[in-house]
N, C-alpha and C positions, 0 to 999 in steps of 0.2 A: 490621448495616446493613439497613434494611427493603428489600424488593424494590421495583423500579420499578413505578409505576402506569402501565402502558402507555397507558391511556385519556387520560392527561395530554398525550400527544404526537400531533401531526398529521403530522409529517415525520420521516423517518429519513435521515441522511446517512451515507455509507459511504466509508471508505478502500477502494481497489481492490486494489492489489498487496500480497499478504500476507493480506488479508482475504477477498476474493472470488476472486482469481487466485493460483495457487500459484507465487509468484515465485521461491521457493527452488529448486523443481524446474526452472523455466525458466532461472534463473541458472546452475545447475550444468550443464544441458544445453548451454548456450552456452560456458561456461568450459572445461570439462574437455577437449573435443576440441582446443581451441587449446593448452592447456597440455601436452597429450600430444604435440603436434607438436614442442614444444621440450624434451621429456624431463623435464618438471616433474611431480613426483608430490607431491600434497598431499591431505590428508583433506577430506571434504566440509565439516565444521564449520569447519576452518581457512579454507577458501576462502570460505565464507559470511561469516565474521567479517571477513576481509580486504575482501571486497566491501562490506559494510556500512560499514566504517570509511572506505574511499576514497569511496564514494558520498556519505556525509554531508559529508566535507570538500569535495568538489566542489560539492555543493548549497549549502554555506554561503558560497561565494565569489561572484564576479560571476555573474550569471544565464547559464546555458547551457541549451540545449534538453535535454530528458531523454535523447534518444538520444545526445547528446554526453556527458552525464554518465555514462551506462552504458558508452559506448565508452572514456571516460577511465578508468573504474574498471578495465576490462580492461587497458589500457596500464600502469596502476600496479601491478596484480597481477603482470603479466609482469615489470615492472622490479624488483619485490621479489625475483624469482627469477633476475635477471640476464639476462632475455630482452627482446626488443623486438617487440611486436605490430605487424603490418603495418597500413597504413591500411584495407585490405580486411577484415582480421579484426576491427578495431575497429568499422568501419561495420556489418558483418554482426551483430556482437554487439549494437550499439545498436538495430538494426532488429528484432532478435529479440524485443523486448518485446511486440510485437503478436502473437507466436506463443506466449507463455507460457500454459499451460493453466489454465482455471478449476478450482477445487476442484469435485468431483463434486456437492456439495450446493448450490452457489451459485445456479445458474439457477432451480432449483425453489423455493428459499427466497425469492428476490427476486420471483418470480411470485406466490407466496402473499402476501407482505407488501404487494405493490402493490395488492391488493384492499382493503386497509384504510388504508394510509399513502401519502402522497406520498414519493417516493424521490429522493435527490440523491447526487451523488458529489463528493467533495473529494479530488482525486487529484494526486499528484506525477508528472504525465505531460504529454506533448505531445498536442495535439488529435488528430492523425492516428493515433498509436499507441493512444490510448485508444479511438478509434472501432473499431479492430480488436478490442480486448478486449471492448468493449460488444457487438459482434456475437456473440462466443462466449458471453457471459453471457445473451444474448437478453433484455436488460433495457431497459425503457422508463423511463429516468430522467427526472424532471420538470426537474431542474436538474443541470448539470455545471459544476464549477469546476476548471479545470486549473492546474497550475503555469505553463503557458505564458501563460494569461490573467493570472495574478497577477504573473508575472515574478519569482517567488520560490518556495521550497519549504518545505513543512512540515518542521520545527516552527515556522516563522515564523507569528506571529499574523495577518499580513496575509492569508494564504490563507483563514483562517476569517472574518476581517472582510469579505473580498470575498464569501464565501458568504452571510454575513448580509445584505449589500446585494443579493444576487442572488435569494435565496429569499424569497418573499412570505409567510412564516410567522414569527411572533414567535420569537426565539431560545429562549425558555423552552419552546416547543412543539416544539423540534427535538431529537431524540435522536441522538447521534453513535455510530456503530458501527465499531470498528476493531480490528486486531490489534496495531499498533505502539504501545507505550507512549511511545516516543521521539518519533515523528512526529506522533501524534494525541492520545493521552490527556493528555500533559503540557500542550500548548497549549490543548486543549479545556477541561480542568479549570481552567486559569488564567483562561479567559474565562467560567467559571461554567456550562458545559454539563453536562448529564447524559450519561454515556457507558457504553457496553457494550463489554466486552473480548471479542473472539473469539480465544481463546487457542489458536491453531492448533498451536503447538509442544507444548502439554501438558507432559508430564514430561521432555521432551528437555532436555539440559544446554545452557547458553548461550543467547544471544539470536538465533542464526542470522544472518541478514543484517540484523538490526535492532540498532543501537547500544544499549547498556544505558541504562536510565532508570528512575526511580521515579515512579509515579503511582498513584492510587487510583480505579479505575473503579467505577461504582456496581453493576454486575453483571458476571459472567463466564460465558461459555459456551464449550464446546469446539469448536463448529462452528456454521455458519449454520442447519442444520436444527433444532438444539435451541433456538437463539435464536428462530427463527420460531415454533416450537411454543409457547414461553412468551409471546411478544408477541401471538400470536393467540388465546391462551387455549384 
């Protein structure tokens, strides 16, 4: 497959959680202390897979705010192990999304890329939680499309169609950059977009907090720094 001609693109759209923000680290930081209080011992990969499964199920049902999706995933994981999370534990876990840490290379890469491209975010998140993540990324996005605006979650095509309506750049001039094959690359490729896979998990086994999916991104990079190096020549 030939490499992408980056000069063909005017705008870059990003998934946030998993691509720019280390959501797996954030998820585990919130989950493990709660499970410890109930004497539940489970490996990190088991917990991430359980979270990803429950999150996807909740996102595929009637619309809920993302903080409520995250809270619901905690409740279900506890229930899987015969425990019942309290309302306070669930609410704190849902709010913790805004505290999830960016990957160390994200802010610098976004700053560099913004000098050449317009930047957008298509994120499965609430406005207020994403605002906290945006501050940590120090990113000046030209457009932000949240699940709260769309009232749906990726991989729904509606989120991307709303982005096309929002972004004043022809879709063939938009390059989508994301970690999740399931949430991003499958729908983006269905819509004919060119995509870059930021393969943050590399050689790690399993899909982590992302449900399994098959997709064919146009290029793959291990992190945002190497992507920025390639895109900026």
